[in-house]
Each structure stands twice: as C-alpha cells, then as structure tokens.
N, C-alpha and C positions, 0 to 999 in steps of 0.2 A: 503493500500498500504507499502510494506517495501521499505528502503531507505537505502544505506550503503557507507559509503566516510568517509573521512577525516575534522576534525574540523578545518578549517582554520581563522576563525575569532569568539569573542563572545563579547558581552555585557551584560553588568549584568542591568537589567530591573524591577522596583519594589523593593522590598524586598527579594524575594527568586527566581526570574524567568531568564532566559537568553535569550537573542535574537543572535542566532547561524549564520555560513553561514559554508554549508557541502559541499566541492569538492567530487561530485560523482565518482564511476567507471566511469560515462559514458563522464568524465571530464567536466561536468555542474555542474553549482553552485547553492545552495538552501537556500533561508532563511527559517529558522523554529526556532517557539516560543517555549520555553520548561517551562511549568509551574514546578516550584519549582527545577529550573536545578542548582540552585545555593546550593540546598542540605541546611541543618538545619531545622527550625520547634522544635516542640514538642520530635520527636525522633531523632533528632541530625543528620539525615543522611549527608551521605559524598555527593560528588558529582564526576563525572568521566567525567565532559564536560570539558577537558582542550586543548588546541591548539596544534594542533597534535597528538590528539588521534583518531584513527579508531574507528567509530562507526555502530551498525545495529541499525536504527529507524523504528517504526513502526507509520504513520501519522493517526492522528485522520481523521474520516469520515468529509470532508467538508458542514459545516451547509447548507449553500445555494450555489450551482453552481455559480460561476461565481464572487460571493459578496467576497468570503475570499480572502485578500490580500496577507496572510502570512499562510505557512502551521503550523499545529498544532503539534508537536510532542505529541503521547500517550503513548510509550514507549522506551526506548532505552537501548542499551546495549554495552560493552565494548567489541573489537575485537581485537584490539592493542592499546599497549601504548611506547610509547619512554621512555627508563627507565633513558638514560644519558643526554638526551641534556639538560633536564630543571635545568640541577646541571652545567652546561657550560655556561657562559652569552655568551660568542661568539658564542658558536652554536645555541642558543636561537637566535642570532641577524640574523645569517644564515638561522634559519627556517622561521622565521618575514618576512625575505625579499623573499623567496619564496612565500610564503603565500600571500604576497601583489601584488607581480606581478602576481601570479594566477589570484587573485582576478578582475584584469583589464582584461585579457584576456579572461578567462574563459565567456562561453554561459551560461543565464539562463537558468535553469530547469522549465519547464511549465507539470505539469504531465497530462494537456489536449491537449498536441501537442503531436501527434503520429509521428513527422517526426523522423527519424532514423538518422538525424544528430549528430553527436556528438563529442568528441574530446578526444577519451579513450586514447589516446597516450598521451595527457596531464597529465593525472590522473597516469599513469603508470611510467613518467618522474618523479613527485611530489612524488608519493609513494615511488619509489626506492631511490630517493635521500635522502628521511627520513630516508628510513630502515636502507642503507648503512653508513649513518652519525652517527645515534645510536650506530651501532655496534661498528666504527671504533671509537666510543670516549672511550671502554673497552680499547683499547692501550695508549697510553701517549702522540707518536708524531702525532698529526692531523695539516694538514693544510689545513683550512679551503678554501682559495682560490683555493684550488684542488677541492674542492666539488662545491663549484659556478662556476668555469668554465666548470666544467662537465656537470654540471645542462644546465647551458646557453649554451652551445653546443649542447646538446640534445635536446633542448628547440628550439631552431634557425630551428633544421632540420626538426623537427615535426611540424613547422609552416609554412613549406614552403618559409622561406626566407634564406636559408643557400646562402651565396654566392657562386661564381664557384671558387673553390680550385685547381680546376687541370689547366685549360690553361689561358694564358695570355689572356685580352681581347683584344685585338687590335692585335698581330699576331699568336696569337692561339696555340704557342706553349706552351709544359709542363712547370711549374714551379719548377719541384722537381729540375732543376740543378739550380736555382738561389738563392743566399743569399741575394741578395738585390730585393726588389719587393716595390710598392706603392700599399697601399692599398685604393680605391676607391668607399666607401659605397654607393656613387650616381647611381654608375653601377653595384655595385652588384659583385664586383671582383679585381683582382688585375693588376697591371702592372708591365712585366719585365723589367729588369735592361736594357738591350738592348732595348727595346721601351721607355724609357725614356732618353736614350744618345742620339737616332737619336730625341728628341723632345727639345734637346739641354738643358737638365736639366744638370747641372754640380753637379757632387756626391761626389767627392775627397776634393773639396774645400768647400763645406758645410755640416759643422760638425750636424747642425741640420737636414738636410734631410737624411744626413747617416745615423743618429741616428733614424728617424722618419722609414726610408726603412728598416732596423734592425728590428724593432718593428714589422713593416707590417710581414715582413717573419715570426718572431717568432710568431705572431697572427695566420697565415695560418699554421703553423707546429703545432700548440696546438688545433685550430679547426679539422685538421683532426685527429689526435690524436686521439680527445675527441670519433669521430663517430668510431673510430674502436674497442673500448673499450664497456665492459659492466658496470653496476654500481661497481659490485662485485668486479673488478677489478680495483677499485679507487687508492689502493697501488703502482697501474704500472704508478699513473699519478700523478709524482711528480714535485716539485718547481714551482708551479705555482706563480706568484708574483702579486700584486695588479694592477701592471700596466697592466698585460695581461687581468685580469678580467675587468677592467675600458673600454679596449679597444672592447671587445664583447659587455660588455652592452651599451655601446655606437652606437655602430653599431645596438643593438636590436631597442635601443629607437630612432633611425634613421628612423628605418623601420615601426614604431609604431606611430609616430609623440608624440613620449614622449619626457619628459625633466627628467634629473636624479633628480630634484629637485621636482619632481611630486611622487617621493617614500621616505617616510620619514626614511623608516630601511637602506635604500644604504648609508646616512650618517656616522649612526652607524656602518654599515661595512668597509667602506673605512678608517674609523678609526683606526682598528683592529693594 
C-alpha cells in the first residue's frame, strides 16, 4: 500500500529510527515506523524525514493481520519540501502550531477500514497554508498573524463550526450595517447594537463594553473576509493583529472544549 502525506510530527527512536505521524490526503493521520529514518550508518545516509515535508510512503506488508500496532514504512520518497520555513523561527512556530492543532482534530487512519469517511478538506487547508507561507517567506514583509487567522478561519468553516456571520441572533437583521455588535460564542453568532440597547445595555458610558463590541465587529469582518479569499490571495489579507487571532482561537477552543494551555506551541506564537 502507498500513502502520501505531510510529516507533522517525528520522534527519534533507538539509534537510527524514527516514529512519525503523517497527515494523509484524506485528512486522516497515521503513525509510521521508519527503520533507519534518521540516516547515518556506515554509508552516512542523509534523512528526508523533516517536519513539514510531503512524502510518498510504501508500507511493508503486515506480519500478522490485526497484530501489528503500527504501520511500518518500507520505502519513502520526497514529494515536496519547504525551502524557507525552517530558516525563520517565527514561521516554524506557526508551522508547529498548525500541526499540533491538526493532530488533535484529525481522524486516525485504519488500513482495514473501508469507510469513505474522511477530512480531505483539512489536508487541503493545512497543505495550502504550508505552501503559501513558505512561498511568501521569499519576500521580506510577512505578517504571520495574517497566515494564522486565514488558516483558523478556513478550518472553522471546514469543520462546520462557523458562527452565523450574516444575521443578528435575535432580530435576524443583517449585520453589515452595524459597527458595534456582541459576539456570543455559546450561541454561535452575533447580537446587533439595537438588540443590545433594547436589553438596556449601556454602551457609550461603558468603555470596556464599547471596546469589546468593536473587537467583535472586527472579528466578524475578518472571518467573513477570510472565507472570501483563496490562500494564494494572502497578500490581500492584511493587518491582522495578535488580538484578532486570539479571539478566533478562543472560539475554536470553545467549540471543541479545548483549553489554550492544551497547546504548547500557542504560547510561542502569542509571544511573537
């Protein structure tokens, strides 16, 4: 059996072996054992098993059906490699976060399962994020928060947890005409300014509330914009802030009952 996917995690094992996790084109993940994957030996072989590289892997036949707990890689070849990400520590933080998040949401691959269930859209989002991040690093001005928000926005839509970005939760009026609104993650949408005033929420005299409503409006605007763009148009998605990314990631965590502290790489990202 041949598999093709992106190496999203690797762990050195013994002197020369590697245990790696591959994100397949189906969006599923599989743990693979690579004998001699670290290179070296008498011939001092190099290794192409680097996180972020796309590989084509041929599996070794299972010794006994149902006994083998991990798939064994017989052969592997490089399909695509990132040329610039590994030279930029901030971009590598982002790549690591994308892979950590993907590992938590992806379905495990089972070669004996004939089910058609997959998450091919997840693979497409991850691979496009990786490709265009690496491509844009050829330039000098790269806002990693633009890339992060676009990734999270597309992933939120793909996983079916996108909040209602069009209409108010209560009066069902279109939100396009409002510059202030309240995001309600628990209800999956936004409350317009008129409904807030009817609920006797004082806005003008409450600076903290006013700032929160502005931030909610900005979040909705950016989420809507992210859905209208292709990854190749990332340069048209500008000026994303750390706060914008924190807001959408908080919503993502709420939907999956995650905590931000569950993600080791998130701390590195928000420190940029």
